[in-house]
LOMAR-746711 format. One line per 4 residues: their letters; for each residue x, y, z of C-alpha. Coordinates in Angstrom, 3 decimals. Layout:
<atoms>
A = X Y Z  ...
</atoms>
This chain:
<atoms>
MTGA = -0.070 -0.071 0.018  1.239 3.485 -0.778  0.246 7.018 0.423  -0.478 8.508 3.673
AVPT = -0.675 6.431 6.761  -4.203 5.114 7.562  -6.013 6.842 10.472  -6.302 4.346 13.158
AILG = -7.901 3.658 16.575  -8.012 0.900 19.131  -11.005 -0.023 21.131  -10.427 -1.563 24.416
TSGY = -6.805 -0.485 24.708  -6.591 -0.956 28.604  -6.984 -4.652 28.344  -4.478 -7.382 27.550
IGQH = -5.027 -7.598 23.782  -5.640 -3.840 23.514  -2.223 -3.339 24.933  -0.502 -5.579 22.330
FARL = -2.373 -3.798 19.668  -0.935 -0.441 21.026  2.711 -2.229 21.186  2.316 -3.328 17.455
LADH = 0.753 -0.089 15.986  2.985 2.618 17.859  5.457 2.698 14.876  3.663 0.826 12.181
PEFA = 4.882 1.841 8.723  1.514 1.953 7.005  -1.082 2.659 9.915  -1.107 6.016 11.692
EPIL = -0.313 5.989 15.374  -3.563 5.000 16.909  -6.100 6.809 18.976  -6.550 4.966 22.236
GAGR = -10.075 4.124 23.179  -11.210 2.766 26.489  -14.067 2.316 28.630  -15.253 4.558 31.660
TSTG = -12.895 3.029 34.183  -9.865 3.809 32.127  -10.894 6.959 30.375  -8.473 9.880 31.133
RTLG = -5.654 7.624 32.280  -2.583 7.339 30.208  -1.417 4.135 28.558  1.428 3.993 31.049
DVWQ = -1.129 4.134 33.862  -2.927 1.026 32.717  0.031 -0.915 31.226  0.300 -4.484 32.326
LAEP = 2.546 -6.221 29.978  6.146 -7.388 30.955  7.825 -5.096 28.508  7.525 -1.362 28.995
PPPS = 4.610 0.656 26.890  5.841 2.244 23.453  7.530 5.623 24.304  5.479 7.539 21.881
LAER = 2.272 6.254 23.378  3.177 5.857 27.059  1.897 9.414 27.946  -1.008 9.348 25.536
RLVA = -4.426 9.481 27.483  -7.114 7.071 26.782  -10.406 8.470 25.536  -14.044 7.393 25.002
LTPA = -14.759 6.586 21.256  -18.213 6.392 19.937  -19.092 5.668 16.216  -19.842 9.224 15.803
ELSR = -16.555 10.435 17.529  -14.574 7.981 15.250  -16.109 9.703 12.271  -15.458 13.243 13.590
RGVK = -11.827 12.286 14.034  -11.465 10.976 10.554  -10.605 7.440 11.576  -10.660 4.791 8.902
LVFS = -9.441 1.721 10.532  -10.348 0.430 13.970  -8.981 -2.607 15.953  -11.380 -3.949 18.280
ALPS = -10.027 -5.453 21.350  -13.574 -5.377 23.058  -14.926 -8.315 24.964  -16.993 -10.827 23.054
GTAG = -20.701 -10.265 23.688  -20.724 -6.504 23.926  -18.427 -5.819 20.588  -20.729 -6.959 18.048
RLEE = -23.222 -4.134 18.099  -20.745 -1.386 18.416  -18.652 -2.850 15.521  -21.552 -3.060 13.351
AIVR = -22.596 0.738 14.055  -18.834 1.510 13.132  -18.914 -0.414 9.920  -22.077 1.431 8.820
RGIS = -20.232 4.648 9.022  -17.619 3.502 6.461  -14.969 2.607 8.949  -13.155 -0.618 8.663
VFSN = -13.090 -2.893 11.873  -10.590 -5.800 12.380  -11.980 -7.467 15.291  -10.419 -9.945 17.903
AADH = -14.121 -10.516 19.501  -16.092 -13.732 18.795  -19.399 -12.165 17.974  -19.172 -12.023 14.105
RMDA = -16.692 -14.828 13.433  -19.087 -17.344 12.189  -21.279 -14.675 10.097  -21.603 -15.897 6.596
GVPL = -20.439 -12.584 5.064  -17.628 -12.045 7.388  -14.037 -13.363 6.786  -12.544 -15.420 9.539
LVPE = -8.981 -14.816 8.305  -5.712 -16.249 8.966  -3.746 -14.753 5.927  -1.406 -17.472 5.335
VNGA = -4.178 -20.145 5.321  -7.284 -18.592 3.883  -6.475 -15.099 2.455  -8.842 -15.864 -0.543
HLAL = -11.678 -15.420 2.087  -11.240 -11.812 1.888  -13.289 -12.042 -1.383  -16.264 -12.087 1.054
AARR = -15.568 -8.386 1.912  -16.196 -7.488 -1.793  -19.899 -8.340 -1.093  -20.531 -5.572 1.585
ARGR = -22.886 -2.814 1.020  -21.773 0.351 -0.735  -20.431 2.811 1.863  -19.922 0.251 4.547
GLLV = -16.524 -0.350 5.957  -14.891 -3.749 6.030  -15.542 -6.150 8.995  -12.741 -8.816 9.355
TNPN = -12.254 -11.261 12.454  -9.324 -13.134 13.557  -10.088 -16.660 15.134  -9.850 -17.914 18.660
CSAA = -6.487 -17.808 20.065  -5.877 -21.548 19.851  -7.590 -22.016 16.331  -5.055 -19.379 14.894
GLAV = -1.937 -21.473 15.453  -3.651 -24.802 14.902  -4.770 -23.671 11.522  -1.423 -22.413 10.307
ALAP = 0.210 -25.871 11.472  -2.607 -27.812 9.824  -2.641 -26.040 6.493  0.445 -27.409 4.838
VVPW = -0.054 -31.039 5.896  -3.889 -31.379 5.299  -3.453 -31.833 1.516  -0.976 -34.378 1.881
LRPR = -2.843 -36.418 4.522  -6.485 -35.995 3.623  -7.421 -36.844 7.318  -10.505 -38.338 8.296
AIHV = -10.356 -36.772 11.762  -8.261 -34.230 13.643  -8.001 -34.551 17.512  -6.287 -31.679 19.565
TTYQ = -5.771 -31.332 23.251  -4.799 -27.713 24.335  -2.822 -26.512 27.301  -3.650 -22.764 27.314
SLSG = -1.926 -20.162 29.078  -3.436 -17.833 31.966  -3.346 -14.759 29.832  -5.852 -16.197 27.527
AGYP = -8.379 -15.386 30.145  -7.276 -11.637 29.917  -6.805 -9.499 33.039  -7.470 -10.176 35.990
GVPS = -7.975 -13.734 34.616  -8.019 -16.862 36.589  -7.641 -16.501 40.470  -4.337 -17.596 41.665
LAIA = -5.550 -20.020 44.147  -7.700 -21.844 41.477  -4.726 -22.411 39.242  -1.695 -22.873 41.547
DNIV = -0.721 -26.710 41.693  -3.479 -27.160 39.308  -4.898 -27.740 35.894  -8.389 -26.719 34.946
PYIP = -9.949 -29.060 32.208  -12.710 -26.539 31.222  -12.648 -23.367 29.573  -16.233 -21.963 28.602
EEEE = -17.121 -22.403 25.098  -13.375 -22.859 24.032  -13.677 -26.421 22.649  -16.797 -25.538 20.476
KLER = -14.917 -22.426 19.081  -11.833 -24.341 18.199  -13.693 -27.070 16.604  -15.925 -24.869 14.300
ETSR = -13.535 -21.986 13.451  -10.681 -24.389 12.474  -13.208 -26.025 10.166  -14.219 -22.665 8.675
ILGR = -10.766 -21.402 8.257  -9.414 -24.441 6.417  -12.703 -24.627 4.237  -13.068 -23.285 0.791
LRDG = -14.863 -20.306 -0.582  -17.579 -21.409 -3.027  -20.314 -19.392 -4.615  -19.808 -16.600 -2.167
RVAG = -19.968 -18.885 1.021  -17.280 -20.682 3.020  -17.935 -24.497 3.021  -16.324 -26.035 6.006
LGVP = -13.391 -28.604 6.013  -15.696 -31.414 6.305  -13.543 -33.335 8.631  -14.371 -33.774 12.457
VVAH = -12.184 -31.493 14.512  -12.425 -33.130 18.218  -10.931 -30.809 20.976  -10.141 -30.894 24.553
CARV = -9.277 -27.533 26.262  -7.406 -26.883 29.640  -6.139 -23.941 31.346  -2.614 -24.325 32.699
ATRE = -0.243 -22.129 34.934  1.771 -20.626 32.029  1.908 -16.851 31.582  1.732 -16.701 27.733
GHLE = 1.769 -19.272 24.719  -0.786 -21.894 23.897  0.557 -25.550 23.406  -1.526 -28.009 21.623
AVTL = -1.119 -31.679 21.034  -2.530 -32.581 17.679  -3.289 -36.073 16.140  -4.454 -36.528 12.652
EATR = -5.860 -39.687 11.531  -4.888 -39.908 7.820  -6.142 -41.530 4.524  -2.863 -41.065 2.628
RPTV = 0.649 -42.174 3.274  3.228 -39.522 2.479  6.917 -40.005 3.435  8.240 -38.268 6.546
AEID = 10.260 -36.238 4.158  7.209 -34.954 2.253  5.528 -33.967 5.479  8.607 -32.183 6.678
GAWR = 8.978 -30.352 3.300  5.405 -29.257 3.455  6.013 -27.417 6.771  9.296 -26.194 5.850
SFDP = 8.398 -24.652 2.449  5.080 -23.153 3.588  5.408 -19.348 3.166  2.435 -18.143 1.149
LARD = 3.013 -14.365 1.964  6.620 -14.541 1.106  6.135 -11.920 -1.776  3.575 -9.776 -0.108
ALPT = 5.993 -7.819 2.061  3.472 -7.441 4.908  5.216 -5.822 7.815  3.636 -8.305 10.700
APHP = 4.106 -11.387 8.456  6.773 -13.982 9.996  9.074 -15.754 7.522  8.697 -18.622 7.808
PIEL = 5.428 -18.811 9.427  6.339 -22.311 10.737  9.378 -23.206 12.693  9.950 -26.854 12.878
RRET = 11.977 -28.167 15.921  13.840 -31.387 16.298  14.469 -31.387 19.934  12.575 -34.174 21.883
DRPQ = 11.270 -31.566 24.255  10.289 -28.652 22.043  8.168 -26.643 21.685  7.902 -25.106 25.038
PVRD = 5.983 -21.704 25.985  8.871 -20.103 27.817  11.283 -20.790 25.025  9.267 -20.475 21.849
RWAG = 6.182 -18.247 22.289  8.046 -15.231 20.864  9.178 -17.181 17.538  9.098 -15.127 14.396
SPSR = 11.210 -12.945 12.246  11.870 -10.151 11.474  11.801 -8.357 14.581  8.115 -6.846 13.966
ARGM = 6.842 -10.433 13.707  7.999 -11.768 16.925  5.273 -13.953 18.433  3.745 -14.456 15.030
AVVV = 5.559 -17.614 13.936  3.990 -21.030 15.250  6.461 -23.708 16.456  5.877 -27.412 15.459
GRVR = 7.724 -30.081 17.147  7.582 -33.706 18.545  6.471 -34.942 15.066  5.760 -38.706 14.915
WTPP = 4.337 -40.317 11.753  3.125 -43.829 12.356  0.555 -44.340 9.688  -2.332 -43.659 9.760
YLRF = -1.584 -41.277 12.763  0.400 -38.004 12.424  1.073 -36.763 15.932  2.863 -33.304 16.846
FVLS = 2.668 -30.393 19.187  2.299 -26.911 18.111  2.755 -23.701 20.147  1.642 -20.280 19.290
HNAV = 1.423 -16.896 21.260  -2.149 -16.428 22.256  -2.020 -12.486 22.308  0.143 -12.087 19.135
RGGA = -0.717 -14.704 16.522  -3.906 -15.572 18.372  -4.819 -12.000 18.885  -3.586 -8.474 18.300
GGSV = -0.933 -9.494 15.772  -3.401 -11.741 13.699  -5.631 -8.730 13.457  -2.862 -6.350 12.371
LNAE = -1.834 -8.791 9.742  -5.234 -9.201 8.460  -5.437 -5.286 8.112  -2.135 -5.310 6.178
LAAR = -3.336 -8.128 3.995  -6.660 -6.178 3.197  -4.525 -3.076 2.493  -2.311 -4.847 0.008
RGVL = -5.139 -6.415 -1.735  -6.851 -2.960 -2.158  -10.008 -3.968 -0.058  -9.262 -1.717 2.894
ARGP = -9.244 1.319 0.415  -12.720 0.731 -0.847  -14.135 2.796 2.067  -15.633 6.404 1.426
G = -13.699 9.384 1.443
</atoms>
């Protein structure tokens, strides 16, 4: 994309995902430094006041005050691009109102992920699904969602090998970090010395969203993968990074070299020059004890893409079963970074520029 930086805002800046949006957008080469939107309890405070991530806030935004942003106020300020870190269940109506004003919304919330006309996007996997955006009404902004934090990493890991294996079933067990629950998250006495084998609605999201991401766009609608995705989801006492144990029951018998080659050669965005895209998007580890959240959650290069790569390891191919572990950063690949990459792809494809004015 060329021309002036796109005027940008974040909704829900004071939350965990909102702060990652601020970190990624503070010096973005194509999107302007964002206006920081927040709710009543945080309005008037600076980003530094509410900052909770381990690394310090971006210097250019640390003293910026959080403000209330209604759809009308976003229009008045000339915003063209909104990143939504609002909680699911409350985000939907506000996002719809913003889109009606011709402002594009890239959302981390679950409210619109399964809407037939809304792309549920992981650019390396289903960039073609952006074609759904071309069908929006004239004068409306673009609405694009990124998936559940576990589904994002899983879809990237599956995309290169599903065509080789043609699985009849996909089984996944997740070990999801505390930050996936946001702030304040899981009470410490509920998780210390413990694993909680239930996350509300998580298994359902992982199953249906993975199928939709890996599905094909046909006649203006997405046809799901058509393969059962069976999930178990648990909360574990790690800070960041979701680890997943995956088993595919295959109907084909490729060689180990062919499976490894599919992962290693996978880089569909290599020629797009998207600032937040990792190259490669999959890092394949040979150690018997990798991936691990502490060691691998920030995988990804160049530096802007830290946390955007998924790490695959402990690969075992005993036909008909392919087994492996995959790790992804839940707040970056599975959250703010995924949305920023979605917006970069839309800008590069010329879809973002279709808004009015």
